C-alpha positions in Angstrom: 0.0 0.0 0.0 1.3 3.5 -0.9 1.8 5.8 2.0 -0.9 8.4 2.5 0.2 12.0 2.5 -1.2 13.6 5.7 -0.1 16.7 7.6 -1.0 18.5 10.8 -4.7 18.8 11.5 -5.8 16.3 8.9 -8.4 14.0 10.3 -8.2 10.2 10.6 -11.3 8.0 11.4 -11.1 4.4 12.6 -13.6 1.6 12.2 -14.6 1.8 15.9 -15.6 5.5 15.6 -12.5 7.2 17.0 -11.5 10.5 15.3 -7.9 11.5 15.5 -6.0 14.6 14.5 -2.7 14.1 12.8 -0.2 15.8 15.0 2.7 17.6 13.4 4.8 16.6 10.4 7.3 14.0 11.6 6.1 10.4 11.6 7.4 6.8 11.2 7.1 5.3 7.7 3.9 3.3 8.3 2.0 5.3 10.9 0.9 8.8 12.0 1.4 10.3 15.5 -2.0 11.6 16.5 -4.1 13.4 19.1 -7.4 11.7 19.9 -10.1 14.3 19.5 -13.6 12.7 19.4 -15.3 9.3 19.9 -18.6 7.9 18.8 -21.3 7.7 21.6 -21.2 3.9 20.9 -17.8 3.6 22.6 -17.5 6.7 24.8 -19.7 9.1 26.8 -18.9 12.2 28.7 -20.7 14.2 31.4 -18.9 17.4 30.3 -21.6 19.8 28.9 -19.1 21.0 26.3 -18.5 17.5 24.9 -21.5 16.4 22.7 -21.3 16.8 19.0 -24.2 15.6 16.9 -24.6 15.5 13.1 -25.5 13.3 10.2 -22.9 10.8 11.3 -24.6 10.5 14.8 -23.5 11.5 18.3 -19.9 12.0 19.2 -18.1 13.4 22.3 -15.1 15.6 22.3 -12.2 14.6 24.6 -11.0 17.1 27.2 -7.8 17.0 29.2 -6.4 13.5 29.2 -9.7 11.6 28.5 -8.6 10.6 25.0 -5.2 9.5 26.1 -6.7 7.3 28.9 -9.3 5.7 26.6 -6.7 4.8 23.9 -4.2 3.3 26.3 -6.8 1.4 28.4 -9.2 0.2 25.7 -7.7 0.7 22.3 -4.0 0.0 22.6 -3.9 -0.9 18.9 -3.8 2.9 18.4 -0.4 3.2 20.1 3.0 2.4 18.8 6.6 2.6 19.9 8.2 6.0 19.1 11.7 4.8 18.5 13.4 8.1 19.1 11.7 8.5 22.5 11.7 4.9 23.5 8.1 5.0 24.6 4.6 4.3 23.4 2.7 7.2 21.8 -0.9 7.6 20.4 -1.0 7.1 16.7 -2.7 5.2 13.9 -1.0 2.8 11.5 -1.8 3.3 7.9 -3.5 -0.1 7.7 -6.0 0.9 10.4 -7.2 4.0 8.8 -10.9 3.7 7.7 -11.3 7.3 6.4 -9.2 10.4 5.9 -10.8 13.9 6.2 -8.8 16.8 4.7 -9.6 20.3 5.8 -9.0 21.9 2.4 -11.4 19.4 0.7 -14.0 19.9 3.4 -13.9 23.7 3.0 -14.5 23.3 -0.8 -17.5 21.1 -0.1 -19.0 23.5 2.4 -18.6 26.4 0.0 -20.3 24.5 -2.8 -23.2 23.1 -0.6 -26.5 24.8 -0.9 -28.5 25.7 1.1 -26.0 26.6 3.8 -26.8 26.6 7.5 -26.2 29.9 9.4 -22.7 29.0 10.7 -21.5 28.0 7.2 -22.9 31.2 5.8 -21.1 33.2 8.5 -17.9 31.2 7.8 -18.3 32.2 4.1 -18.7 35.8 5.0 -15.5 35.8 7.2 -13.6 34.0 4.4 -14.8 36.6 1.8 -13.8 39.5 4.1 -10.3 38.1 4.6 -9.8 37.1 0.9 -10.8 40.6 -0.3 -8.4 42.2 2.1 -5.4 39.8 1.8 -5.4 38.8 -1.8 -5.0 35.2 -0.8 -6.9 32.4 -2.5 -9.6 30.1 -1.0 -7.2 27.3 -1.9 -5.0 28.6 0.9 -7.6 27.7 3.5 -9.2 24.7 5.2 -11.6 24.0 8.1 -10.9 22.0 11.2 -12.8 21.0 14.4 -16.5 20.2 14.2 -16.9 21.7 10.8 -14.3 19.3 9.4 -16.2 16.3 10.7 -19.8 17.4 9.9 -21.2 17.8 13.4 -20.9 21.5 14.0 -23.9 23.3 15.7 -25.2 26.1 13.4 -26.1 28.3 16.4 -23.3 27.4 18.9 -20.1 26.3 17.1 -17.1 28.4 16.2 -15.6 29.3 12.9 -12.3 27.3 12.6 -10.2 28.1 9.6 -6.7 26.9 8.6 -4.3 28.8 6.5 -1.6 26.9 4.6 1.9 28.2 4.2 4.4 30.5 6.0 4.0 33.4 3.6 0.3 33.0 3.5 0.1 33.0 7.3 2.3 36.1 7.6 0.0 37.9 5.1 -3.1 36.7 7.1 -1.8 38.1 10.4 -1.0 41.4 8.7 -4.5 41.5 7.2 -6.2 40.6 10.5 -4.4 43.4 12.3 -5.8 45.8 9.7 -9.3 44.3 10.0 -9.3 44.4 13.8 -8.3 48.1 13.6 -11.2 48.8 11.1 -14.4 49.3 13.1 -16.5 48.4 10.1 -15.0 45.0 9.2 -17.1 43.0 11.7 -13.9 41.4 13.1 -12.0 42.2 16.3 -9.2 40.7 18.3 -10.6 38.1 20.8 -7.9 39.1 23.3 -8.4 42.9 22.9 -9.7 43.0 26.5 -9.3 41.0 29.7 -12.9 39.7 29.2 -11.5 37.0 27.0 -10.5 35.0 30.2 -13.5 35.8 32.3 -14.8 32.7 34.1 -12.0 30.5 32.9 -9.9 28.4 35.2 -6.2 29.2 35.1 -3.7 26.4 35.9 -0.3 27.6 34.8 2.1 28.2 37.6 4.8 30.3 35.9 2.7 32.1 33.4 0.1 34.7 34.6 -3.3 35.4 33.0 -2.1 38.9 32.1 1.0 37.5 30.4 -1.2 35.0 28.5 -3.5 37.7 27.2 -0.6 39.9 26.1 0.9 37.1 24.1 -2.4 35.9 22.6 -3.4 39.4 21.5 -0.4 40.0 19.3 -0.7 36.6 17.6 -3.7 38.0 15.7 -5.1 34.6 14.8 -7.8 34.7 17.5 -10.8 36.8 16.4 -14.4 37.5 17.1 -16.9 38.0 14.2 -20.0 40.1 14.8 -22.4 38.3 12.5 -25.3 40.6 12.1 -27.4 38.1 10.1 -27.4 35.4 12.9 -27.3 38.0 15.7 -24.4 36.5 17.5 -20.7 37.1 18.0 -18.8 34.0 16.8 -15.2 33.1 17.7 -13.1 32.8 14.5 -9.7 31.2 14.6 -7.1 31.3 11.8 -4.7 28.4 12.5 -1.4 28.1 10.7 -0.4 24.8 8.9 2.6 24.3 6.7 2.4 24.0 2.9 3.5 20.7 1.5 6.7 22.3 0.1 7.6 23.4 3.6 7.4 20.0 5.3 10.4 17.9 6.2 10.1 15.0 8.6 12.5 14.8 11.5 11.6 11.3 12.4 14.7 9.2 12.4 14.5 5.6 13.7 18.3 5.6 14.4 18.2 8.7 16.5 17.5 8.7 20.3 16.1 11.5 22.5 17.7 11.4 26.0 16.1 13.2 28.9 18.6 15.4 30.7 16.5 17.0 33.4 14.1 19.9 34.2 15.5 23.3 33.3 14.7 27.0 33.4 16.7 29.4 31.3 16.7 32.9 29.8 17.5 33.0 26.1 17.5 35.1 23.0 15.3 34.0 20.0 17.5 33.5 16.9 14.8 32.0 14.6 11.0 32.2 14.6 10.2 30.7 11.1 8.5 27.7 12.5 7.0 29.4 15.5 3.4 29.5 14.1 3.1 25.8 13.7 2.8 22.6 15.7 5.4 21.7 16.8 6.5 25.2 17.3 10.3 25.5 16.9 12.4 28.5 18.1 16.1 28.8 17.5 17.7 30.1 20.7 21.0 31.4 22.1 21.0 30.7 25.9 21.8 33.7 28.0 21.5 32.4 31.6 20.6 29.1 33.2 18.2 30.0 36.0 17.9 26.4 37.4 18.7 22.9 36.2 21.5 21.2 34.4 24.3 23.4 33.1 24.1 21.5 29.8 21.2 23.9 29.0 23.9 26.4 27.8 24.2 24.1 24.8 20.5 24.2 23.9 20.0 25.3 20.3 16.2 25.4 20.2 12.8 25.2 21.9 10.6 22.4 20.6 7.0 22.9 21.7 3.9 20.8 21.1 1.8 23.1 23.3 -0.9 25.2 21.6 -0.4 27.9 24.3 3.2 28.6 23.2 2.7 28.6 19.5 3.8 31.9 17.8 4.8 33.0 21.2 8.1 34.8 20.6 9.8 36.7 17.8 13.3 37.1 16.6 15.7 38.9 18.9 13.3 38.9 21.9 14.5 37.6 25.2 12.5 34.8 26.6 12.1 32.6 29.7 11.8 28.9 29.0 11.0 26.1 31.4 10.7 22.5 30.5 12.5 19.2 29.7 16.1 19.5 28.5 16.8 16.8 26.0 19.7 15.6 23.9 18.8 14.4 20.4 21.6 12.0 19.3 21.9 10.3 16.0 24.8 8.6 14.2 25.4 11.8 12.3 24.9 14.6 14.9 23.7 15.5 18.3 22.2 18.6 19.9 20.3 19.9 22.9 16.8 21.2 23.0 14.2 22.3 25.5 10.9 20.5 24.9 7.4 21.6 26.0 4.8 18.9 25.8 2.3 16.7 27.6 4.0 15.6 30.9 3.4 15.4 34.6 4.7 19.0 35.1 2.6 20.3 32.2 1.5 23.5 34.0 5.0 24.4 35.2 6.2 24.7 31.6 6.5 28.1 30.1 7.8 30.1 27.1 7.2 33.8 27.4 8.8 37.1 26.6 11.0 38.1 29.5 9.3 41.4 29.9 5.8 42.3 28.6 5.8 45.8 30.0 
């Protein structure tokens, strides 16, 4: 069987009714590292009022926190495999176990061509038209993710979740969104333009304050609110970056090993932010000071983050504070140190932030 070509945020469906999101761009030859997103009501139920998703394909529940991870490891271990570089089991789907693939760009085209449209799809079309007219980008540069991708969005409750493919296209989109947010007639504004964005939300991070979070989120530009006059509601509109095919290069190397060196906190200067908008987010760094942890952190050349909170977090030449796992990536050809931010027991102690947001 020829290898399927999938990238970050593409959807994988299994025969049992599990829905996975492809995670990142580096995978072994015959499988995809994934994040479990939804499950059919036939195999999983949730008491979380945010979880139900219902559409033509039936009732599904969205996983929150570590629900998906626990379900997979406890009941569906066939959707795990050994990550040779890490030396541990990770969630993923082998090519032979894929029942269906859902691609965001193809789903967007289907939604655009479908008539009649429900009110959320109509609102999505209006947002897309506004951004296309202002940016000069093509509809082919976009896709949809989340409940829209899988056909169980709620016309009156769901958000508008758009993807933009390519580094140049994303840079142009952020520039365009900044202009649209500043234009009081566009219908779009920055979700994090006020502290109200975090009202009523539980905050768990220990080394990252709510005010710091809002400051960082606001300047990313990809989180918007659309005042949809036709439906009479304000709809969250996200514009998530994904790499174009020509920008993708897998780092998965079965001969390489990732060795844990300890927990570290450092101050560093950002030397490269080209891959900052994507998952994983990669920042080239020049360490300035080891605040705690192994002295080997002075040799770290990059921050490697799988955490949505720290995507597009810092820019070239900014001084940042980083706290996470120091790792050595060793292969027969080369070795280097990196600080990795990812799912772990000390998840909420991790941080990547500009050293001063004053």
